[in-house]
C-alpha positions in Angstrom: 4.1 -24.4 9.8 3.3 -22.4 6.7 0.3 -23.6 4.8 -0.5 -26.6 7.0 -3.6 -28.4 5.8 -3.8 -26.5 2.5 -4.3 -28.5 -0.8 -1.3 -27.8 -3.1 -1.8 -26.1 -6.4 -1.7 -28.3 -9.6 1.8 -27.1 -10.6 4.5 -25.8 -8.4 5.7 -22.4 -9.4 8.8 -20.3 -8.7 7.4 -17.0 -7.3 9.3 -13.9 -6.4 7.6 -11.5 -4.0 9.1 -8.0 -3.7 8.0 -6.1 -0.6 10.0 -3.9 1.8 8.7 -2.3 5.1 7.1 -5.3 6.8 8.1 -7.3 10.0 9.8 -10.6 9.1 9.2 -14.0 10.7 12.9 -14.0 11.6 12.7 -10.7 13.5 13.4 -10.8 17.2 10.5 -10.6 19.6 6.8 -11.4 19.1 6.1 -9.5 15.9 2.8 -9.4 14.1 3.0 -10.7 10.5 1.4 -8.6 7.9 0.1 -9.0 4.3 3.3 -10.1 2.5 4.3 -12.6 5.2 0.8 -14.1 5.2 0.8 -14.3 1.4 4.2 -16.0 1.4 3.0 -18.5 4.0 0.0 -19.3 1.8 1.9 -19.7 -1.4 4.5 -21.9 0.3 1.8 -24.0 1.8 0.4 -24.6 -1.6 3.7 -26.1 -2.7 5.3 -23.2 -4.5 8.9 -22.1 -4.3 8.7 -18.7 -2.7 11.4 -16.0 -2.5 10.6 -12.8 -0.5 12.8 -9.9 -1.3 13.0 -7.3 1.5 15.6 -4.9 3.0 18.0 -5.2 5.9 16.3 -2.3 7.6 13.6 -2.8 10.2 11.2 0.0 9.5 9.3 -0.4 12.7 12.2 -0.7 15.1 14.3 1.8 13.1 17.3 -0.5 13.2 19.5 -2.5 10.9 19.0 -6.2 11.0 22.3 -6.8 9.2 25.1 -4.9 7.6 25.2 -7.2 4.6 22.9 -9.2 2.4 21.6 -12.3 4.0 19.5 -15.4 3.1 17.0 -16.8 5.6 15.5 -20.2 5.0 12.0 -20.4 6.5 11.1 -23.8 5.1 12.3 -26.1 2.3 10.4 -24.1 -0.3 10.4 -20.6 1.2 13.3 -18.2 1.8 13.8 -14.5 2.5 16.5 -12.6 0.6 17.3 -9.7 2.9 19.2 -7.1 0.8 21.3 -4.4 2.6 20.0 -0.9 2.3 20.7 2.2 4.5 18.3 3.2 7.3 16.6 6.4 8.3 15.2 8.0 11.4 12.1 9.7 10.2 9.5 8.3 7.8 9.3 11.6 5.9 12.9 12.4 5.0 15.4 12.4 2.1 17.1 9.5 3.9 14.0 7.3 3.4 14.0 8.2 -0.3 17.6 7.1 -0.5 16.8 3.9 1.3 14.0 3.1 -1.2 16.3 3.7 -4.1 19.1 1.6 -2.7 16.8 -1.3 -2.1 15.4 -1.2 -5.6 19.0 -1.1 -6.9 20.0 -4.1 -4.7 17.0 -6.1 -6.1 18.1 -5.4 -9.7 21.6 -6.4 -8.9 20.4 -9.7 -7.3 18.2 -10.4 -10.4 21.0 -9.8 -12.8 23.1 -12.5 -11.2 20.3 -15.0 -10.4 20.8 -18.4 -11.8 17.1 -19.1 -12.3 14.2 -16.9 -13.3 10.8 -17.0 -11.5 7.5 -18.0 -13.2 5.7 -15.0 -11.7 6.8 -11.8 -9.9 4.6 -10.2 -7.3 5.3 -6.6 -6.1 3.6 -4.0 -3.9 3.1 -0.4 -4.2 4.6 1.2 -2.2 7.3 1.7 -2.8 7.3 3.2 -6.3 11.0 2.4 -6.8 10.8 -1.3 -5.9 7.5 -1.6 -7.8 9.0 -0.2 -11.0 12.1 -2.4 -10.6 10.1 -5.6 -10.1 7.5 -4.9 -12.9 10.3 -3.7 -15.2 12.2 -6.9 -14.6 9.1 -9.1 -15.3 8.6 -7.2 -18.6 12.2 -7.6 -19.6 12.1 -11.3 -18.9 8.6 -11.7 -20.5 7.0 -13.3 -17.4 3.7 -12.4 -15.8 3.5 -10.0 -12.8 1.0 -8.9 -10.2 1.1 -5.5 -8.6 -0.7 -5.1 -5.3 -1.7 -1.5 -4.5 -1.7 -0.9 -0.8 -1.1 2.9 -0.5 -1.6 5.7 -3.0 2.0 6.7 -3.3 2.9 9.4 -4.2 -0.4 11.2 -4.3 -0.4 12.1 -0.6 3.2 13.2 -0.4 2.4 16.8 -1.1 0.6 16.9 2.2 3.9 16.6 4.0 5.7 19.3 2.0 6.1 22.8 3.5 3.1 25.0 2.5 5.2 27.3 0.2 6.4 24.2 -1.7 3.1 22.5 -2.4 2.3 24.4 -5.6 5.5 22.9 -7.0 4.7 19.4 -5.8 4.6 18.0 -9.3 8.2 19.0 -9.8 9.3 17.3 -6.6 7.2 14.2 -7.1 7.4 13.8 -10.8 9.9 10.9 -10.6 7.7 9.0 -8.1 4.6 9.5 -10.3 6.4 8.2 -13.4 7.5 5.1 -11.4 4.0 4.4 -10.2 2.5 5.0 -13.7 5.1 2.6 -15.2 4.3 -0.2 -12.7 0.6 0.2 -13.0 0.8 0.3 -16.8 2.9 -2.8 -17.3 1.8 -5.2 -14.5 0.0 -8.2 -16.0 -2.6 -7.9 -13.2 -3.5 -5.2 -10.7 -4.9 -5.9 -7.2 -6.3 -3.2 -5.0 -7.0 -3.5 -1.3 -10.3 -1.6 -2.0 -12.3 -0.6 -5.1 -10.9 3.0 -4.8 -7.3 1.7 -4.8 -7.9 -0.6 -7.8 -9.5 2.3 -9.7 -6.6 4.5 -8.9 -4.2 1.9 -10.3 -6.1 1.5 -13.5 -6.2 5.2 -13.9 -2.4 5.5 -13.2 -1.8 2.8 -15.8 -4.2 4.2 -18.3 -5.7 0.8 -18.8 -9.1 -0.9 -18.7 -10.0 -3.4 -16.1 -9.8 -7.1 -17.1 -10.7 -10.3 -15.4 -7.2 -10.5 -14.1 -7.6 -7.3 -12.0 -9.4 -7.6 -8.7 -10.1 -6.2 -5.3 -8.5 -8.3 -2.5 -8.8 -6.6 0.9 -6.3 -6.8 3.6 -6.6 -10.0 5.6 -5.7 -10.5 9.2 -4.6 -13.5 11.2 -5.5 -13.1 14.9 -2.9 -14.0 17.4 -4.0 -16.3 20.2 -4.9 -14.4 23.3 -3.0 -15.3 26.5 -5.6 -16.6 29.0 -3.5 -17.5 32.0 -3.2 -14.6 34.4 -5.1 -12.3 32.1 -5.8 -9.6 34.6 -2.2 -9.5 35.8 -0.9 -9.2 32.3 -3.2 -6.3 31.7 -2.0 -4.6 34.8 1.6 -5.0 33.5 0.5 -2.9 30.5 -0.8 -0.3 32.9 -4.5 -1.2 32.1 -7.1 -1.7 34.9 -8.9 -4.9 33.9 -12.0 -3.6 35.7 -12.5 -0.5 33.5 -13.7 -0.4 29.9 -10.6 0.1 27.7 -10.5 2.6 24.8 -7.4 1.5 22.9 -5.1 2.7 20.0 -2.3 0.5 18.7 0.0 1.8 16.0 2.9 4.1 15.0 2.8 7.5 16.6 3.6 9.2 13.3 2.4 11.7 10.7 -0.9 10.1 9.6 -2.4 9.8 13.1 -3.9 12.6 15.1 -3.1 11.5 18.6 -3.5 15.0 19.8 -7.2 14.7 19.2 -7.3 11.5 21.1 -5.5 13.1 24.1 -7.9 16.0 24.0 -10.9 13.6 23.9 -9.5 11.8 26.9 -9.1 15.0 28.8 -12.8 15.8 28.1 -13.7 12.4 29.5 -11.3 12.4 32.5 -14.2 12.7 35.0 -15.7 9.4 34.0 -14.8 6.2 35.7 -15.9 4.0 32.9 -13.1 4.8 30.3 -9.4 4.1 30.4 -7.4 5.1 27.3 -4.5 2.8 26.4 -2.3 4.3 23.7 0.2 1.7 22.6 3.0 2.2 20.1 6.0 4.4 19.5 7.2 7.0 17.0 8.7 10.4 16.5 5.7 12.1 18.2 6.0 10.0 21.4 8.1 12.3 23.6 5.9 15.3 22.9 2.7 13.4 23.4 3.9 11.8 26.7 4.2 15.3 28.2 0.5 15.8 27.5 -0.5 12.3 28.6 1.3 12.3 32.0 -1.1 15.0 33.5 -4.1 12.8 32.7 -5.4 10.2 35.1 -7.3 8.2 32.5 -4.5 7.6 29.9 -1.7 5.1 29.9 1.0 4.6 27.3 2.6 1.2 27.6 4.9 1.7 24.6 5.6 -0.8 21.8 3.8 -4.1 22.4 4.5 -7.6 21.2 1.9 -9.5 19.2 0.6 -11.4 22.1 0.3 -8.3 24.2 -1.6 -6.5 21.4 -4.0 -9.5 21.2 -4.6 -9.4 24.9 -5.2 -5.6 24.9 -7.6 -5.6 22.0 -9.5 -8.6 23.2 -10.1 -6.7 26.5 -10.9 -3.4 24.7 -14.5 -2.1 24.4 -13.3 0.4 21.7 -10.5 0.6 19.1 -9.5 4.0 17.8 -8.6 4.9 14.3 -7.7 8.6 14.6 -6.4 9.5 11.2 -5.6 13.0 10.2 -7.6 15.0 7.7 -6.4 13.9 4.2 -4.8 10.7 5.4 -4.2 8.4 2.4 -5.5 5.2 3.9 -8.6 3.7 2.4 -9.3 0.4 4.2 -6.3 0.1 6.5 -5.2 -3.1 8.2 -6.3 -1.7 11.6 -10.0 -2.1 10.7 -9.6 -5.8 10.4 -7.3 -6.2 13.3 -9.8 -4.5 15.6 -12.7 -6.5 14.1 -10.8 -9.8 14.8 -10.9 -9.2 18.5 -14.5 -7.8 18.6 -13.6 -4.2 19.4 -16.1 -1.5 18.3 -14.4 1.2 16.3 -14.3 5.0 16.4 -12.8 6.2 13.2 -12.1 9.5 11.4 -11.7 8.0 7.9 -14.3 8.9 5.4 -15.1 7.1 2.1 -14.7 3.3 2.0 -13.8 2.9 5.6 -16.8 4.8 6.9 -19.1 2.9 4.5 -17.7 -0.5 5.7 -18.1 0.4 9.4 -21.7 1.5 8.9 -22.7 -1.3 6.6 -21.4 -4.0 9.0 -22.4 -2.2 12.1 -19.0 -2.4 13.7 -18.1 1.3 14.2 -18.8 5.0 14.1 -17.1 7.7 12.0 -16.5 11.2 13.3 -14.9 14.2 11.6 -11.1 14.2 11.6 -9.5 16.5 14.2 -12.8 17.0 16.1 -11.9 16.0 19.7 -15.3 16.9 21.0 -17.1 14.7 18.4 -14.7 11.9 19.2 -15.3 12.2 23.0 -19.1 12.2 22.4 -18.9 9.1 20.2 -16.7 7.3 22.7 -19.2 8.1 25.5 -22.1 6.9 23.3 -20.4 3.7 22.4 -19.5 2.9 26.1 -23.1 3.5 27.1 -24.7 1.5 24.4 -22.3 -1.1 23.0 -19.6 -3.6 23.9 -21.7 -6.5 25.3 -20.9 -10.1 24.5 -23.5 -10.3 21.7 -22.1 -7.3 19.9 -18.5 -8.5 20.3 -19.5 -11.9 18.8 -21.3 -10.0 15.9 -18.1 -8.1 15.1 -16.0 -11.3 15.2 -18.5 -13.1 13.0 -18.3 -10.3 10.4 -14.5 -10.6 10.4 -14.4 -14.4 10.1 -16.9 -14.4 7.2 -15.1 -11.7 5.2 -11.5 -10.9 6.2 -9.8 -13.8 7.8 -6.3 -14.3 6.5 -6.9 -17.9 5.5 -9.7 -16.9 3.0 -8.1 -13.8 1.7 -4.6 -15.2 1.0 -5.8 -18.4 -0.5 -7.9 -16.3 -3.0 -4.8 -14.1 -3.8 -2.7 -17.2 -4.2 -5.1 -18.7 -6.7 -5.0 -15.4 -8.7 -1.2 -15.5 -8.8 -1.3 -19.1 -9.9 -3.7 -18.3 -12.7 -1.2 -15.8 -14.2 1.4 -18.5 -14.9 -1.0 -20.0 -17.5 -2.4 -16.7 -18.7 0.1 -15.9 -21.4 2.8 -13.2 -21.3 2.5 -9.5 -20.6 2.0 -7.1 -23.4 4.7 -7.6 -26.0 6.1 -4.1 -26.2 8.9 -5.9 -24.5 11.9 -4.6 -22.9 12.6 -1.2 -24.1 12.9 1.1 -21.2 12.1 -1.6 -18.6 13.0 -0.8 -15.1 14.2 2.8 -15.6 15.7 4.9 -12.8 
């Protein structure tokens, strides 16, 4: 039940939350809920009327949930407006751009015919199209808005352009940059999931930080770990419960370097104390499976349900974060997911992620793309770490800093404070919500 046991806010607000690309509580199967779903639960639990706008396309399953707009009632004061938008096969493609534009257009159309206006609009970046539409609408209606910066779109897009086209990236990406600039400039408040992300948003918006702007990290809500028949359940995933597990859970896509993981596993194949479990799916899967099938110490169970992920990570000595060189992530959700289950981390992310792992003593950082360094770090961690005391230390660090209950209650209060904070800058509506 959303928000059970939470003290309601002094005044119930009507809050619109605009966020595509996340699993929904109505999706089939045992899906992990992410930032927007947890925020909506927290807001509804505090007594607000919450409307979450998302698209009909399941970005993880690459399937259409519906061929039309649908309304899904989660509770008396919380509903999801699922707006139809076309799908795509590959994350980096013109069809995904078309999807993003159509979703933003569908949101504008819904807003134009809405009988009641919200008190506050909350939007995420990405996507730039939806963020501009949401913040533009708030500006046109003269109501406060909060923009949550979760990825540095479109700064890293040029990495995925063909090499000859990269010098012309600004011509290709100019529209996305203008959308991001507009949203960051005109949101009443900016929230970054890390200091770097907040600074990026302030720079994009050419604005100075105020007391409304804040860093609110990604929170995570651990899924209960199945206990009955634990070893049998692990064997069903292909994992030997008697061997230390080195696990990766995620999308087999462009920002992860799973080739380096497979090479590291090949270097450690002679050891009996390491079994690699690479869970997930994506457009790289078929190619990688051909490399994996010749290794005796790697299993690939495919896409896992939330309970299966909890079981796997709770049994894992090590969780892998093998991002490619130049990956845009700062403090990804995966850090906190692994921490929640007590897994020691081997990461390739520099900057804020490396600093956090070192400061809390919950992981090691190795150079991106260096399979030898990754193999050495895994061997060191297996030899020296993973005991009950260390797992408890990691879980304690998570609960003290990154549990969903603390994170999303804090973010909820920040959203509530905007309703009494006056209106956005009064340069009003001219040009609001372009594109």
